[in-house]
C-alpha angles and dihedrals in degrees: 000000000000116000111206134179108197107203094189114113100189105114094209090053094046096050089047089050091057092051094046093048092047094052103032107023118106102208141046113274141204111189135178121199144153136214130217111241107308145129119249116198128198122257093250100042134109099239097206092052091055103049136065093235095193091054091045093053093044092052097036091234118178113233113207131179116223130212095246132071128242131081138322119274136189116231131195135156090277089065119080118204124205128197132193119191115185129186124208092033104171100183117099094205137066116267113190096169093061095060101033095052094077089052091049089052092051093051093047089051087057091053096259116134099221128171139184112245137179120341102330115345138114114210142185112211090340094309117118120245099159138033120191138199137179142206125200119202119173104302095344132089131195117200121181136170144173127245112200102211106155103343122158099255094190090056090049093056094042096050094048102045107141130208101191097172090074093060132063110189144116096240120131111269123214118244113218119217134180108273136197138184123253090222089066091062103044116115088218123032121245136166125247094257091056090047090054091051092049093050094047093045093054096043094044093043091216097312118140123272124224130202126225108282122239093249091050091051091052092052092046092051089053089054090051089054094050101036126354095048095049131097089222093063099038098042110001096063092061113125118263111285145164121230127198134180137164122208135178109226137176088264096049139275115328121196116192128195115184128183115203132191124179088352095303130105115254097174139007130192121187118191133171147104096282123123130236141161096219125061110265089224089074091060092043090054091055090060097052109108093021118127111255090242127117096236093048092048091049091051091057099039097047089063092058129079095244095183089062091057102031113015112216096006106121127205098257091051093049091048090051089052095048099042118003119111 
């Protein structure tokens, strides 16, 4: 097995690294890594329904879709991620116990009473410290999980606030649980770097660690360019959904209903008690085919004489109605 500490903190790079190592690596891997503050959404989720978009914009948080299923999570440098990649995996079903047990043993050796609970969580006294997910491909399996060591819990809850009533879809929804940090339960204090060293030492049993090689880094960066750094992957691959929102503006109440497929608008309906001299259907038609993304919507709408369609409804208000969570 190859033991690897990936010191990169770019979430797009790190998620791409997992995919590349799963599909192109030639040996089993255990890897530890961290991300700068970011939101990581599950493969089958509607990204916009999982994030507090206003918070994300205000804090410039990257939002990246991962290769595995499950719910959305907030990452920061106080969260340590672990990845197992195994070749020759003969089981045809997911097995979370198999790959979380070594982590449970590490935490117990540090004096932390950790248990496996539910489908895929590790908990301390019923509070979640780790969520896990898996991906099977042919005879290979990727298992990864989070370890909340000293994460900013307030940022976690703020970034992932969900407003499900605005969305109608069949995408997987995240289930929020009470969380805690591992550092709060250690008999003796340690910093996150020491924790990483202790986890790696026990899992590797003294065997040598290797970094990502230069040729691997080049291939991973290429995958970031084509997938993990793109709007199409992170937002556009969301399942089909319908979005609705009502907003009181200076020009009156505006009620928006938006249908989206593969990240692009297929239909828009704008209702309300506003006034206009042009049929609103002409404005709605201009938005069909546009990405359901604030910047793309703004680019279309700022070219239109909005007052002639919706008197007194300014561009920021209309954007909030069409897109804001």
